[in-house]
VEXKE-809351 format. One record per residue (C-alpha): residue number from 1; x negated, z, y negated. Coordinates in Angstrom, 3 decimals. Layout:
// residues N
SITE   i        x        z        y
SITE NUM        X        Z        Y
...
END
This chain:
// residues 302
SITE   i        x        z        y
SITE   1  -43.182  -29.343 -113.507
SITE   2  -45.083  -31.284 -110.846
SITE   3  -48.523  -32.553 -111.806
SITE   4  -49.091  -36.145 -110.743
SITE   5  -52.430  -37.470 -109.565
SITE   6  -54.113  -40.830 -109.220
SITE   7  -55.025  -41.349 -105.578
SITE   8  -56.281  -44.148 -103.354
SITE   9  -55.120  -45.008  -99.851
SITE  10  -57.390  -47.067  -97.601
SITE  11  -55.872  -48.442  -94.395
SITE  12  -52.221  -49.466  -94.743
SITE  13  -51.200  -49.759  -91.109
SITE  14  -48.136  -48.475  -89.245
SITE  15  -48.873  -44.884  -90.245
SITE  16  -50.970  -45.373  -93.365
SITE  17  -48.456  -47.421  -95.325
SITE  18  -45.441  -45.107  -94.935
SITE  19  -47.623  -42.110  -95.805
SITE  20  -48.966  -43.834  -98.901
SITE  21  -45.466  -44.990  -99.862
SITE  22  -44.230  -41.381  -99.706
SITE  23  -46.952  -40.357 -102.161
SITE  24  -45.973  -43.156 -104.545
SITE  25  -42.287  -42.230 -104.243
SITE  26  -43.193  -38.663 -105.247
SITE  27  -44.448  -39.981 -108.572
SITE  28  -48.188  -40.177 -107.968
SITE  29  -50.133  -43.316 -108.894
SITE  30  -51.351  -44.812 -105.615
SITE  31  -53.975  -47.545 -105.401
SITE  32  -54.072  -49.276 -102.010
SITE  33  -56.554  -51.294  -99.995
SITE  34  -56.388  -52.974  -96.591
SITE  35  -58.164  -55.889  -94.972
SITE  36  -54.795  -57.455  -94.065
SITE  37  -53.110  -59.551  -96.761
SITE  38  -49.779  -58.966  -95.022
SITE  39  -50.136  -55.186  -95.199
SITE  40  -51.241  -55.413  -98.835
SITE  41  -48.093  -57.386  -99.680
SITE  42  -45.937  -54.762  -97.978
SITE  43  -47.790  -52.025  -99.853
SITE  44  -47.089  -53.694 -103.177
SITE  45  -43.394  -53.837 -102.298
SITE  46  -43.572  -50.096 -101.508
SITE  47  -44.802  -49.243 -104.996
SITE  48  -48.567  -49.173 -104.526
SITE  49  -50.994  -50.886 -106.877
SITE  50  -53.055  -52.981 -104.469
SITE  51  -56.671  -54.014 -104.998
SITE  52  -58.640  -56.823 -103.398
SITE  53  -61.831  -54.810 -103.141
SITE  54  -62.540  -51.254 -102.060
SITE  55  -64.536  -50.199 -105.112
SITE  56  -61.735  -50.998 -107.554
SITE  57  -59.136  -49.424 -105.245
SITE  58  -60.836  -46.031 -105.424
SITE  59  -61.943  -46.235 -109.048
SITE  60  -60.826  -43.188 -111.029
SITE  61  -59.158  -41.515 -108.027
SITE  62  -59.775  -37.837 -107.375
SITE  63  -58.386  -38.145 -103.827
SITE  64  -59.157  -40.951 -101.384
SITE  65  -57.050  -40.927  -98.222
SITE  66  -57.942  -42.987  -95.163
SITE  67  -55.979  -44.127  -92.101
SITE  68  -57.866  -46.376  -89.685
SITE  69  -57.721  -47.081  -85.918
SITE  70  -60.948  -45.780  -84.341
SITE  71  -64.554  -44.610  -84.584
SITE  72  -65.917  -48.087  -85.219
SITE  73  -63.554  -48.633  -88.129
SITE  74  -64.287  -45.171  -89.558
SITE  75  -68.047  -45.582  -89.471
SITE  76  -67.892  -49.153  -90.743
SITE  77  -65.644  -48.158  -93.629
SITE  78  -67.397  -44.952  -94.648
SITE  79  -71.041  -45.559  -93.827
SITE  80  -71.411  -49.233  -92.911
SITE  81  -70.297  -52.396  -94.670
SITE  82  -67.504  -50.585  -96.518
SITE  83  -69.910  -47.940  -97.832
SITE  84  -66.932  -45.852  -98.985
SITE  85  -68.832  -42.560  -99.241
SITE  86  -71.469  -44.096 -101.496
SITE  87  -68.767  -45.701 -103.668
SITE  88  -66.900  -42.420 -104.197
SITE  89  -67.800  -40.254 -107.175
SITE  90  -69.347  -36.819 -106.575
SITE  91  -66.738  -34.096 -106.951
SITE  92  -63.931  -36.165 -105.428
SITE  93  -62.219  -35.510 -102.082
SITE  94  -62.070  -37.723  -98.984
SITE  95  -59.074  -37.028  -96.724
SITE  96  -59.331  -38.771  -93.353
SITE  97  -56.074  -38.808  -91.330
SITE  98  -57.036  -40.751  -88.193
SITE  99  -57.709  -39.764  -84.580
SITE 100  -61.459  -40.179  -84.096
SITE 101  -64.281  -38.503  -82.200
SITE 102  -65.986  -35.290  -83.183
SITE 103  -69.314  -37.138  -83.359
SITE 104  -68.127  -39.911  -85.714
SITE 105  -66.392  -37.390  -87.951
SITE 106  -69.529  -35.264  -88.132
SITE 107  -71.562  -38.298  -89.280
SITE 108  -69.138  -38.840  -92.146
SITE 109  -69.248  -35.120  -92.955
SITE 110  -73.013  -35.160  -93.361
SITE 111  -72.917  -38.204  -95.634
SITE 112  -70.092  -36.746  -97.716
SITE 113  -71.914  -33.438  -98.177
SITE 114  -75.058  -35.240  -99.307
SITE 115  -72.997  -37.159 -101.863
SITE 116  -71.214  -34.040 -103.162
SITE 117  -67.827  -35.108 -101.795
SITE 118  -65.352  -32.673 -100.246
SITE 119  -64.427  -33.996  -96.796
SITE 120  -61.112  -32.991  -95.247
SITE 121  -60.559  -33.930  -91.619
SITE 122  -56.791  -34.201  -91.587
SITE 123  -55.418  -35.985  -88.501
SITE 124  -51.634  -35.972  -88.349
SITE 125  -49.168  -35.343  -85.557
SITE 126  -46.164  -37.635  -85.515
SITE 127  -45.143  -41.271  -85.446
SITE 128  -44.144  -43.954  -87.977
SITE 129  -40.586  -42.587  -88.119
SITE 130  -41.912  -39.125  -89.022
SITE 131  -44.287  -40.713  -91.533
SITE 132  -41.366  -42.437  -93.253
SITE 133  -39.412  -39.170  -93.286
SITE 134  -42.371  -37.116  -94.550
SITE 135  -42.253  -34.791  -91.530
SITE 136  -45.750  -35.230  -90.123
SITE 137  -47.908  -32.172  -89.447
SITE 138  -51.504  -32.189  -90.699
SITE 139  -54.280  -30.408  -88.790
SITE 140  -56.901  -29.842  -91.454
SITE 141  -60.483  -28.654  -91.474
SITE 142  -63.066  -28.757  -94.228
SITE 143  -63.330  -26.915  -97.569
SITE 144  -60.208  -24.761  -97.916
SITE 145  -60.244  -25.014 -101.714
SITE 146  -60.183  -28.817 -101.431
SITE 147  -57.094  -28.581  -99.225
SITE 148  -55.376  -26.260 -101.691
SITE 149  -55.990  -28.791 -104.463
SITE 150  -54.712  -31.649 -102.291
SITE 151  -51.528  -29.935 -101.051
SITE 152  -49.282  -31.283 -103.875
SITE 153  -50.113  -34.807 -102.687
SITE 154  -50.111  -34.049  -98.970
SITE 155  -46.686  -32.435  -99.201
SITE 156  -45.328  -35.893  -99.949
SITE 157  -45.894  -37.042  -96.357
SITE 158  -46.304  -33.851  -94.311
SITE 159  -44.014  -30.920  -93.585
SITE 160  -46.962  -28.593  -92.905
SITE 161  -50.709  -28.461  -93.477
SITE 162  -52.533  -26.216  -91.006
SITE 163  -56.002  -25.230  -92.188
SITE 164  -58.096  -24.486  -89.095
SITE 165  -61.651  -24.015  -90.327
SITE 166  -64.598  -25.430  -92.255
SITE 167  -65.911  -27.985  -89.779
SITE 168  -64.420  -30.230  -87.039
SITE 169  -61.571  -27.955  -85.949
SITE 170  -58.971  -30.451  -87.144
SITE 171  -60.384  -33.102  -84.804
SITE 172  -60.359  -30.724  -81.837
SITE 173  -56.762  -29.756  -82.581
SITE 174  -55.573  -33.368  -82.732
SITE 175  -57.245  -34.254  -79.436
SITE 176  -55.774  -31.138  -77.805
SITE 177  -52.261  -32.067  -78.981
SITE 178  -52.647  -35.651  -77.767
SITE 179  -53.824  -34.395  -74.382
SITE 180  -50.571  -32.468  -74.048
SITE 181  -48.553  -35.528  -75.089
SITE 182  -50.286  -37.752  -72.531
SITE 183  -49.782  -35.262  -69.718
SITE 184  -46.145  -34.773  -70.761
SITE 185  -45.621  -38.533  -70.499
SITE 186  -47.042  -38.486  -66.989
SITE 187  -44.871  -35.539  -65.951
SITE 188  -41.797  -37.231  -67.386
SITE 189  -42.477  -40.371  -65.370
SITE 190  -42.836  -38.417  -62.153
SITE 191  -39.817  -36.193  -62.777
SITE 192  -37.475  -39.047  -63.664
SITE 193  -38.629  -41.121  -60.698
SITE 194  -38.102  -38.217  -58.298
SITE 195  -34.620  -37.689  -59.735
SITE 196  -33.779  -41.371  -59.256
SITE 197  -34.917  -41.150  -55.634
SITE 198  -32.542  -38.215  -55.283
SITE 199  -29.610  -40.393  -56.473
SITE 200  -29.194  -38.609  -59.801
SITE 201  -27.664  -40.861  -62.447
SITE 202  -30.204  -41.994  -65.053
SITE 203  -28.247  -40.850  -68.117
SITE 204  -27.333  -37.543  -66.486
SITE 205  -30.960  -36.699  -65.751
SITE 206  -32.088  -37.679  -69.239
SITE 207  -29.431  -35.415  -70.745
SITE 208  -30.482  -32.568  -68.467
SITE 209  -34.175  -32.959  -69.285
SITE 210  -33.518  -33.022  -73.033
SITE 211  -31.373  -29.888  -72.814
SITE 212  -33.646  -27.954  -70.445
SITE 213  -36.554  -25.583  -70.961
SITE 214  -38.912  -28.608  -70.990
SITE 215  -36.929  -30.451  -73.664
SITE 216  -39.734  -30.462  -76.228
SITE 217  -39.437  -32.396  -79.513
SITE 218  -41.534  -35.142  -77.904
SITE 219  -39.184  -35.371  -74.900
SITE 220  -36.081  -35.323  -77.088
SITE 221  -37.527  -38.076  -79.287
SITE 222  -38.109  -40.279  -76.235
SITE 223  -34.727  -39.775  -74.573
SITE 224  -32.783  -42.329  -76.716
SITE 225  -35.171  -45.240  -76.023
SITE 226  -35.424  -44.234  -72.360
SITE 227  -31.653  -44.259  -72.121
SITE 228  -31.811  -47.938  -73.113
SITE 229  -34.948  -48.563  -71.037
SITE 230  -36.632  -49.592  -74.270
SITE 231  -40.423  -49.396  -74.073
SITE 232  -41.107  -50.919  -77.487
SITE 233  -44.224  -49.223  -78.797
SITE 234  -44.354  -46.543  -81.447
SITE 235  -47.756  -45.542  -80.004
SITE 236  -48.991  -47.874  -77.300
SITE 237  -50.410  -47.240  -73.837
SITE 238  -53.655  -48.842  -75.029
SITE 239  -53.824  -46.461  -77.990
SITE 240  -53.238  -43.486  -75.711
SITE 241  -56.015  -44.717  -73.427
SITE 242  -58.348  -44.792  -76.435
SITE 243  -57.395  -41.222  -77.343
SITE 244  -57.889  -40.067  -73.765
SITE 245  -61.421  -41.494  -73.878
SITE 246  -62.023  -39.356  -76.977
SITE 247  -60.517  -36.329  -75.238
SITE 248  -62.676  -36.794  -72.144
SITE 249  -65.820  -37.244  -74.232
SITE 250  -65.052  -34.165  -76.304
SITE 251  -64.169  -31.971  -73.322
SITE 252  -67.119  -33.069  -71.202
SITE 253  -69.490  -32.533  -74.116
SITE 254  -68.270  -28.951  -74.384
SITE 255  -68.188  -28.287  -70.650
SITE 256  -64.396  -28.142  -70.388
SITE 257  -62.865  -29.449  -67.129
SITE 258  -59.905  -31.745  -67.901
SITE 259  -58.695  -33.212  -64.584
SITE 260  -55.222  -33.928  -65.986
SITE 261  -56.727  -35.972  -68.818
SITE 262  -58.817  -37.934  -66.316
SITE 263  -55.785  -38.626  -64.137
SITE 264  -53.726  -39.813  -67.092
SITE 265  -56.562  -42.072  -68.246
SITE 266  -56.414  -43.805  -64.864
SITE 267  -52.630  -44.153  -65.156
SITE 268  -53.008  -45.856  -68.531
SITE 269  -55.802  -48.024  -67.119
SITE 270  -53.290  -49.237  -64.529
SITE 271  -50.662  -49.901  -67.190
SITE 272  -53.119  -51.909  -69.256
SITE 273  -54.397  -53.783  -66.187
SITE 274  -50.872  -54.834  -65.205
SITE 275  -50.096  -56.218  -68.655
SITE 276  -48.259  -53.245  -70.150
SITE 277  -50.925  -52.010  -72.571
SITE 278  -48.907  -52.840  -75.682
SITE 279  -45.799  -51.042  -74.459
SITE 280  -45.072  -47.505  -75.563
SITE 281  -47.119  -44.737  -73.986
SITE 282  -43.940  -43.546  -72.270
SITE 283  -44.170  -46.645  -70.062
SITE 284  -45.616  -44.151  -67.556
SITE 285  -41.960  -43.964  -66.468
SITE 286  -41.686  -47.506  -65.138
SITE 287  -45.283  -47.325  -63.873
SITE 288  -44.409  -44.388  -61.602
SITE 289  -41.188  -46.099  -60.541
SITE 290  -43.148  -49.126  -59.356
SITE 291  -45.549  -46.911  -57.420
SITE 292  -42.549  -45.242  -55.786
SITE 293  -41.194  -48.600  -54.607
SITE 294  -38.234  -48.867  -56.959
SITE 295  -37.449  -52.493  -57.643
SITE 296  -36.582  -53.815  -61.079
SITE 297  -32.904  -53.902  -60.146
SITE 298  -33.005  -50.302  -58.930
SITE 299  -34.773  -49.166  -62.063
SITE 300  -32.035  -50.652  -64.262
SITE 301  -29.197  -49.354  -62.114
SITE 302  -28.830  -45.780  -63.463
END
């Protein structure tokens, strides 16, 4: 028999809402809060009990899960105007699922410890489709016993929960994974453009790439939209640029040379500067094509 829990979810965006909805569908009571009335309405349709203020949303909840866009939002929610940490009861657990800096996360950790709150850094790997399917992977650091207690809830929206240590290891892991994704996007753009220059049919090269030794899950996930030349965002170029800034700050702070990260940050700067910042991060493909002198007609010809 599965024990149900009363949990709160703060931040009901593209990833937060499907994750929270999975928890509700598993039979747990989920109280939701977001600054957007539109997202709150969608959350209510998904089975969450929505609250107009943060304090009531977390009232009586042993677990409070958070999904927000960046450092500024995290610090404002947890330590600033939102004052989430101070509103939470001692003995409860804060599970933060976003991609943020080591420094911002450490500030929240100190405040949570002082309040007697278990703080799990739990960024996730995946996209909204994986969130809806419950197949995200969680990279977790913080008190291991708190993770063990939270697993019945986290299993609702993740396929695996990797405990990596007591401190900020989860943040490092997420940034490392996103570095590999960004560089893979750059390599894919260059490889596909070179193949086009060599008169290889577009669909044929995509099939070959997906079925080759470099056909990672990320590459295979991107092949169908690339086949249609669809650059609708699941994770935008602007979002990837933000993550690369975090990666560069983290690596430089620890004395790690990351020339590939720096090069990809400049590529995304170019995409944003030419009006493509809201396209999918895989828009590196048409960016490289333009640099190689392929016209729009040639890019569509396949």
